C-alpha positions, 0 to 999 in steps of 0.5 A: 095831557097832550099825549093822551089827547093825541092817543085818542084822536081817531076815537074822538074823530070817529065819535064826532062823525057818528054824531053828524059831523063831517070828517073834516069838521071832526078833525078840526074839532079834535085839533081845537081840543088838542090846542085847548088841552095843551094851553091848559097844561101850559097854564098849570105849569106856569101857575105851579112855577109862580106858586113855587117862586112865591118867597113871601112870608105867607104860607098856604094854611086853609083850603075850601074854607067854608063859613055858614051852614053846609050840606053834608054832601059837601065833603071834608071840611077844612079845620078853619071852617065855621058853621056860623054864618058871617053876620054884618051890620048895616043900616040897623039890620044884621045880614048873614052871609055864607060861602066857601073860600078857595084858599087862606094863607097866613104868616108863621106868627099868624098875625097877618093873612091873605085870601085867594080866590082863583079865577080861570077867565079873563081879568076885568079890564080897566081900573080895579074898583073895590065895590064896583057899584055893588057888583063886587062884594066877594072879596070884602066878604071873604076877607071879613070871614077869613079874619073871623076864622083866624082870629086876626084883625081884618086890617091885617089881611088882604083878599085877592082874585088870582087869574090863573090862566093865559086868558087872565094874564095871571093877574092878581087883583087885591083889596086890603083890610085897611082899604075896606076899613077906610071904605066901611061906610060905602060897604054898608051902603052897598049891602043896605041898598041891595037888601033894601031893594030885595025887601021892597021888591025893587029889582032895578035892571042895570043894562050894560054891555058887560053885564048883559053879555053874561046874563042867563036871561038875555033871551027873555029880556025886553029888547027895549031895556036901555030905553025903558031904564032911561025913562025911569032915571027920574023915578025916586024909587031907584035913587038909592040904587043909582047912588050905589052904582056911583060907588067905586 
């Protein structure tokens, strides 16, 4: 990969110069692109080595496993995919979920499984929280969808983020099916609270540095959002939302 970038340095630099970069800036931009390409190549090699060295009982079995309706243009479907959405009951209501799982592994006896969701960004700092106050539902939902697709009890599974880059330090952050079973009441509370808010039109802003950093609507958000939310902390309509935010 690095050799290919080297070969095209002059062409890229010329193209950048035509677009208004001074040549020195263009050269610096190319150098940065070379650095990024080299890092990507190194990360790919390290990720491959980690996969090759994995001597556990699990073996890759399903890739891009979908659950729920998919578009005809979505491409070939894995044999484990299901047309039916994942239905979950909470608060006397049924909620339908659909998605696509990066990878599912299982053992030779098909008695236990592992869900892997690849991440290329930074691993989340601090202690890993299962639901993170309603911010983290992907792994629990994927775990339940994979259990249904394989016909294996959720308690026999694990669902994990795998940060496959130097930026993410190649960390794995898992939750187990047993954890999810132990925390099923919290899981139901999170789903019910979010759905209930949608139903009544209650969308409580929850500003914090990490959330706002990646928000697509920063430019149109009121700059006084922290003060506004502080004044509304006693509003009874937000009590369930505030309680959900305390669920780890």
